[in-house]
N, C-alpha and C positions, 0 to 999 in steps of 0.2 A: 824630209818630204821630197819626193821628184826625182832624187839621185839616180835611181835606177832608169827612169823614163830619160832624162836627159842625157844619161850615158849611152842610152840605147840609141837616141836620136843622133848624138854626135857620131857614134859609130857608123851609121849608115847615111849620113848628111848628104854626102854625093850622091848616092843611089837616090835618095828620097827627092832630091832638087830635080834630079834628072826626070824621073818618073813622074812626079807630083808637083811640080813646080808652083802652081797657082792653086792649090788645094789646101784643105786645113785636116791635118794628121791626129787622129786620137791614138795616143800611145799608152798602153797599159803596161806597166812592169817592164820586161824586155820583149814587146810585141807590138806590132801596128795593128791595132784593132779596128780602125776604119778610116776611110778617106771620104771627105765631103767637100762641097763646093764653097758653103759658108761657114763662118765662125758659129753662128746661131745653129745651123743644123747640126754640126759636129758635137756642140755642147749639148742640145737637147737631147740627141740619141745617145750619147754618153751617159748623160744624167738618169736615164731610163734604166741603165744596167749597172752603173757603179755610183757609189757616195762620192761626193767632193773629197778631193784628196787621194784618190784611187787612180787618177788619169791625169793626163797633160795633153794640151792641144798644140801643135806646132805647125809653122807656116814657113815652107820651105822658100818662098819668093822674097821672104822679108828676113833672110839669112838665120832662119829657125826661130822667128819670134816665138817666144814660148807664153801659151796662156795657161796658168795654174791654178785649176779650180779647187781651192782649199774649202776646208769645213765652213768658212764665215762667208761663203759667196753672197748668201741672201741678205746679210747685212751690209756689205760692202758695195755690192751691184744688184740691187733688188730686181731690176728689169732689163739687166745686160743681155742674159741669154735665155731666160725662162719665160714662159707665158703666164705662168702661175707661180706664188711663191713655194720654196721646199717646206716642207712640214717637218 
């Protein structure tokens, strides 16, 4: 899970760091899907369109720190990024 997303980010890391240094990047497969100011905003918007496990969030300012939201997000981090639990 997330191999494609991580490979895509790594291939474009220098560009992303230059353009989006302090942003949160939502990556789906091999494409940049969205750019957001906060992790919460990135996760909430991505989860409106994708299931957990279908996207990852990268933070260029933190050397590409990755937030991988897998299928068990609700049980591990119930209040981390969602205002309502997933059903």
